[in-house]
C-alpha positions as CSV (number, residue, x, y, z in Angstrom):
1,M,97.8,-160.2,83.1
2,V,94.5,-157.3,83.0
3,F,93.9,-154.8,80.9
4,G,95.0,-152.0,83.0
5,E,98.4,-153.7,84.1
6,R,98.5,-154.4,80.2
7,L,98.0,-150.6,79.8
8,A,100.5,-149.3,82.2
9,S,103.4,-151.7,80.7
10,M,102.6,-150.8,77.2
11,H,105.6,-150.1,75.5
12,P,106.4,-145.9,73.8
13,A,107.6,-148.0,70.6
14,S,103.9,-149.4,69.9
15,F,103.5,-147.2,66.7
16,A,106.3,-149.5,65.0
17,M,103.4,-150.9,63.9
18,V,101.4,-148.3,62.3
19,M,104.7,-147.5,60.7
20,A,105.5,-151.0,59.2
21,T,102.1,-151.6,57.7
22,G,102.1,-147.8,56.5
23,I,105.7,-148.5,54.7
24,V,104.5,-151.6,53.1
25,S,101.6,-150.6,52.0
26,I,103.0,-148.0,50.2
27,A,105.4,-150.7,48.6
28,C,102.7,-152.1,47.4
29,Q,101.2,-149.5,45.9
30,L,104.4,-148.8,44.0
31,L,105.1,-151.8,42.8
32,G,101.5,-152.9,41.7
33,L,99.6,-154.3,44.0
34,R,96.9,-151.9,44.8
35,P,94.4,-153.6,46.4
36,L,96.8,-154.8,49.3
37,A,97.6,-151.4,49.6
38,I,93.9,-150.3,49.9
39,A,93.8,-152.9,52.6
40,L,96.6,-152.0,55.0
41,L,96.0,-148.7,54.7
42,A,92.6,-149.5,56.1
43,I,93.9,-151.9,58.2
44,N,96.4,-149.3,59.3
45,G,93.8,-146.6,60.0
46,G,92.6,-148.9,62.7
47,L,95.9,-149.5,64.7
48,F,96.5,-145.6,64.0
49,V,93.6,-144.6,65.9
50,T,93.8,-147.5,68.8
51,L,97.1,-146.7,69.6
52,W,96.2,-143.3,70.1
53,V,93.2,-143.9,72.3
54,L,95.5,-146.4,74.1
55,T,98.3,-143.9,74.5
56,I,95.9,-141.2,75.8
57,A,94.7,-143.7,78.1
58,R,97.6,-144.4,79.8
59,I,98.9,-140.9,79.8
60,V,95.6,-139.9,82.3
61,R,95.5,-143.2,84.5
62,Y,98.7,-143.8,84.1
63,R,101.4,-140.8,84.3
64,A,104.0,-141.3,86.3
65,R,105.0,-144.5,84.6
66,V,104.9,-142.3,81.4
67,L,107.2,-139.9,82.8
68,A,109.4,-142.8,83.6
69,D,109.1,-144.1,80.1
70,V,110.6,-140.7,79.5
71,S,113.9,-140.8,81.5
72,H,114.7,-144.0,80.1
73,H,117.0,-144.4,78.6
74,G,115.9,-148.5,77.1
75,R,112.5,-147.0,76.3
76,A,112.2,-143.4,75.8
77,V,113.7,-143.4,72.5
78,G,110.0,-145.3,71.7
79,F,108.6,-142.3,71.7
80,F,109.8,-141.6,68.4
81,T,107.2,-143.8,66.5
82,I,104.8,-142.0,67.1
83,V,106.5,-138.8,64.9
84,A,107.3,-141.4,62.2
85,A,103.9,-143.4,62.1
86,T,101.7,-140.1,62.3
87,S,104.2,-139.2,59.1
88,V,103.8,-142.6,57.3
89,V,100.1,-142.5,58.2
90,G,100.8,-138.9,56.1
91,S,102.8,-140.6,53.4
92,Q,100.0,-143.8,52.6
93,T,97.3,-141.1,53.0
94,L,98.8,-139.4,49.8
95,L,100.2,-141.9,47.9
96,V,97.4,-144.6,47.9
97,A,94.3,-142.4,48.9
98,G,95.5,-139.4,46.9
99,E,94.4,-137.2,50.0
100,W,96.7,-134.3,49.8
101,R,94.9,-131.9,52.2
102,I,94.6,-134.9,54.9
103,A,98.6,-135.7,54.1
104,A,98.9,-131.5,54.7
105,A,97.2,-131.8,58.5
106,F,99.2,-134.9,59.2
107,W,102.7,-133.4,58.2
108,I,102.2,-130.5,60.6
109,A,101.3,-133.1,63.5
110,G,104.3,-134.8,63.1
111,I,106.4,-131.6,63.0
112,V,104.6,-130.5,66.0
113,L,105.4,-133.9,67.6
114,W,108.8,-134.1,66.1
115,A,110.1,-130.8,68.4
116,A,108.0,-131.5,71.6
117,V,109.3,-135.3,72.0
118,T,112.6,-134.6,70.2
119,Y,112.9,-132.0,73.2
120,T,111.3,-133.6,75.7
121,V,113.0,-136.6,75.3
122,F,116.7,-135.5,75.1
123,T,116.4,-132.8,77.8
124,A,115.1,-135.8,80.2
125,L,118.0,-138.3,79.1
126,T,120.6,-135.5,79.5
127,V,119.7,-134.2,83.1
128,G,118.9,-137.4,84.7
129,A,120.8,-138.1,87.8
130,E,121.1,-141.4,86.9
131,K,122.8,-142.9,84.1
132,P,123.3,-146.5,82.5
133,S,126.6,-147.5,80.8
134,I,126.6,-147.9,76.8
135,A,126.4,-151.5,77.2
136,E,123.0,-151.4,79.3
137,G,121.7,-147.8,77.7
138,I,121.7,-147.9,73.7
139,N,120.4,-150.1,71.2
140,G,119.0,-150.1,67.4
141,G,116.2,-148.2,69.1
142,W,117.8,-145.3,69.4
143,L,118.0,-144.4,66.2
144,L,114.1,-144.0,65.7
145,P,114.8,-139.8,66.3
146,V,116.5,-140.1,62.6
147,V,113.7,-142.3,61.8
148,A,111.3,-139.6,63.0
149,A,113.0,-136.8,61.6
150,Q,113.8,-138.2,57.9
151,S,109.8,-138.8,58.5
152,V,108.9,-135.4,58.5
153,A,111.8,-134.9,55.5
154,V,109.4,-137.2,53.2
155,L,106.5,-136.3,53.5
156,G,106.8,-132.7,53.0
157,A,109.4,-133.6,49.8
158,Q,106.4,-135.3,48.3
159,L,103.6,-132.4,49.4
160,A,106.0,-129.3,48.3
161,N,104.4,-128.6,44.6
162,E,101.0,-128.1,46.1
163,F,102.3,-125.4,48.7
164,G,103.1,-123.7,45.2
165,S,105.0,-120.5,45.7
166,H,105.6,-121.2,48.9
167,A,107.2,-124.7,48.5
168,P,110.8,-123.9,48.5
169,I,110.4,-123.0,51.9
170,V,108.8,-126.1,52.3
171,L,111.5,-127.6,50.6
172,L,114.4,-125.5,53.0
173,F,113.0,-127.0,56.1
174,C,112.8,-130.7,54.1
175,V,116.8,-130.3,53.4
176,A,117.5,-129.1,57.0
177,M,115.5,-131.6,58.7
178,W,117.4,-134.6,56.5
179,L,120.3,-132.8,56.8
180,G,120.3,-133.5,61.0
181,G,118.7,-136.5,60.8
182,G,121.7,-137.6,59.2
183,M,123.9,-136.1,60.9
184,L,122.6,-137.6,64.2
185,Y,122.9,-141.2,62.5
186,I,126.6,-140.9,62.4
187,W,126.4,-139.9,65.8
188,I,124.4,-142.8,67.1
189,I,125.4,-145.4,64.9
190,S,128.9,-144.4,66.2
191,L,128.0,-145.1,69.9
192,I,126.1,-148.8,68.4
193,F,129.1,-149.9,66.5
194,Y,131.3,-149.4,69.4
195,R,128.6,-151.4,71.3
196,Y,128.7,-154.1,68.7
197,T,132.5,-154.3,68.7
198,F,133.9,-153.9,72.2
199,F,131.1,-155.5,74.7
200,V,130.4,-158.9,74.9
201,M,126.8,-159.3,72.8
202,S,124.6,-161.8,73.9
203,P,121.5,-162.9,72.1
204,A,119.3,-161.1,73.9
205,D,121.6,-158.2,73.6
206,L,120.5,-158.4,69.3
207,A,117.2,-157.4,69.9
208,P,114.9,-156.9,66.4
209,P,115.0,-152.6,67.3
210,Y,118.5,-153.6,65.8
211,W,117.2,-153.6,62.7
212,I,117.0,-150.0,62.5
213,N,120.6,-150.0,62.0
214,M,119.7,-150.3,58.2
215,G,116.0,-149.0,58.5
216,A,117.1,-145.4,59.5
217,V,119.4,-145.1,56.5
218,A,116.7,-146.5,53.7
219,I,114.3,-143.7,55.0
220,S,117.7,-141.5,54.7
221,T,118.0,-142.6,51.1
222,L,113.9,-142.0,50.4
223,A,114.2,-138.8,51.8
224,G,117.4,-137.9,49.7
225,T,115.5,-139.2,46.5
226,L,112.5,-137.1,46.9
227,L,114.2,-134.3,47.5
228,A,115.7,-134.5,44.3
229,G,113.1,-135.1,42.4
230,A,111.3,-131.3,43.4
231,A,114.8,-130.0,42.6
232,P,112.8,-127.7,40.0
233,L,110.5,-126.4,42.6
234,S,113.3,-124.7,44.9
235,P,117.2,-123.3,43.6
236,L,118.4,-124.0,46.4
237,V,117.6,-127.4,46.0
238,R,118.5,-127.2,42.3
239,D,122.4,-126.0,43.2
240,L,122.4,-129.0,46.1
241,L,121.6,-131.5,43.2
242,P,124.6,-133.5,42.9
243,F,125.3,-133.2,46.7
244,I,122.1,-134.6,47.4
245,K,122.1,-137.3,44.8
246,G,126.1,-138.6,46.0
247,L,125.1,-138.2,50.1
248,T,121.3,-140.4,48.9
249,L,123.5,-142.9,47.8
250,L,126.2,-143.2,50.3
251,F,123.1,-144.0,52.6
252,W,121.7,-146.4,50.5
253,A,125.2,-148.2,50.3
254,T,125.5,-148.1,54.1
255,A,121.4,-149.3,54.4
256,T,122.4,-152.3,51.5
257,W,125.9,-153.6,54.1
258,W,124.2,-153.7,56.6
259,I,121.5,-156.0,55.7
260,P,124.1,-159.0,55.4
261,M,125.5,-158.6,58.9
262,L,122.1,-158.6,60.7
263,V,120.5,-161.7,58.8
264,I,123.9,-163.2,59.5
265,L,123.6,-162.2,63.6
266,G,119.9,-163.0,63.2
267,A,120.8,-167.1,62.6
268,W,123.4,-166.3,64.9
269,R,120.8,-165.2,67.7
270,H,117.5,-167.6,66.7
271,V,119.9,-170.8,64.9
272,Y,123.1,-171.2,66.4
273,R,122.1,-170.2,70.0
274,R,118.9,-171.2,69.9
275,F,116.8,-168.1,71.3
276,P,113.2,-168.9,71.2
277,L,111.6,-167.2,68.0
278,R,108.0,-165.6,69.9
279,Y,105.9,-162.4,69.0
280,D,107.3,-159.2,70.9
281,P,106.0,-155.9,69.8
282,L,109.9,-155.0,69.0
283,Y,109.4,-156.9,65.9
284,W,108.0,-154.4,64.4
285,G,110.7,-152.7,64.4
286,A,112.5,-154.9,62.0
287,V,109.7,-154.9,60.0
288,F,109.5,-151.2,59.0
289,P,113.4,-151.4,57.5
290,L,112.7,-154.3,55.1
291,G,109.2,-152.5,54.0
292,M,111.3,-148.9,53.9
293,Y,114.3,-150.6,52.1
294,T,112.2,-151.8,49.2
295,V,110.4,-148.4,48.7
296,C,114.1,-146.4,48.9
297,T,115.3,-148.8,46.5
298,F,112.2,-148.2,44.4
299,R,113.0,-144.3,44.1
300,L,116.6,-144.5,44.2
301,A,116.3,-146.7,40.3
302,G,114.7,-143.7,39.1
303,M,117.2,-141.0,41.0
304,V,120.5,-142.4,39.0
305,D,118.4,-144.1,36.2
306,E,119.0,-147.7,36.9
307,P,116.4,-150.0,36.0
308,A,118.4,-152.7,37.0
309,L,117.9,-151.7,40.9
310,L,114.5,-152.5,40.1
311,I,115.2,-156.3,40.9
312,I,115.9,-155.5,44.7
313,P,112.8,-153.9,46.1
314,R,110.8,-156.6,43.6
315,V,112.5,-159.7,45.6
316,F,112.4,-157.3,48.8
317,L,108.5,-156.6,48.5
318,Y,107.5,-160.4,49.3
319,V,110.2,-160.1,52.0
320,A,108.3,-157.6,53.8
321,L,105.0,-158.5,52.7
322,G,106.4,-161.9,54.4
323,A,107.3,-160.2,57.6
324,W,104.5,-158.0,57.9
325,T,102.2,-161.0,57.7
326,L,103.8,-163.0,60.4
327,A,104.2,-160.4,62.7
328,F,100.9,-159.2,62.4
329,G,99.2,-163.1,62.9
330,G,101.8,-162.7,66.3
331,L,99.9,-159.9,67.5
332,L,96.2,-161.3,66.5
333,S,97.3,-164.6,68.3
334,R,98.6,-163.2,71.1
335,L,95.2,-161.0,71.5
336,A,93.2,-164.1,71.3
337,K,95.2,-165.9,74.0
338,K,94.6,-162.8,76.1
339,S,91.2,-162.4,75.7
């Protein structure tokens, strides 16, 4: 396949590799592997710039293909990875590099991208003349709008202290994004669970984006812990603190519940049904949730003051690093074969 054809067929969810690399870097930073965190920051900067160049080139050269993706139920939600990747890189820049002004610029960009992608995609999908059935149209990738909204809340909550007297307004916005993202999860996961239990699932149907079932509530957990930590900056958040902590625990418990289920379904797919395990860009959608669960559990341990919970991120960090290494190795192998 020539470069032009590969560019034309580029998946809108390609920015998931930036999301995955960014959150694994943050996990390394929080758990004491700073050299790895810095190395992943450098790699992620290259990935982020490269994907933006390719995306802009695709929009310019293959506008019709891009517009078709916007109204396609299977591919349209992939555009939300652009929002999440921008915000995750902002968080990575803040925590690993300590550059809050650059991180703030990423936050503003994330807000603009969130509004543009959210209302463009959902409008296109709503007014479309032809629509697939639930069985054909929905998958775990449909939870990417939740991840996008929560990624904006996560970065904003971390930056709030730097906005001085405007911190309460920033946190009000972040609470709204957090609650809106949480409500969106409830709507969408209901349809996904209905798809799971009332329609036949083939091995091909259980694609890696289903790990976002867990990742979406993991990032919701992370946002909740950061909002709780920012309570001294906002009377509203201070008043809501018991509610925020309770809902955050609900999100974490839900994310934890999903992990054994997803492992079992993955074993059914690849071991029992012998579905080929080969590199696919969508596998980054499985790496990101593993890194996010690591980070959110680390933060949760601090919020509830329960050091025993730290055992989980110390183990999951290496699971996430292993998954990232396999996915990145698969990416390099594919690029080598096509060069």
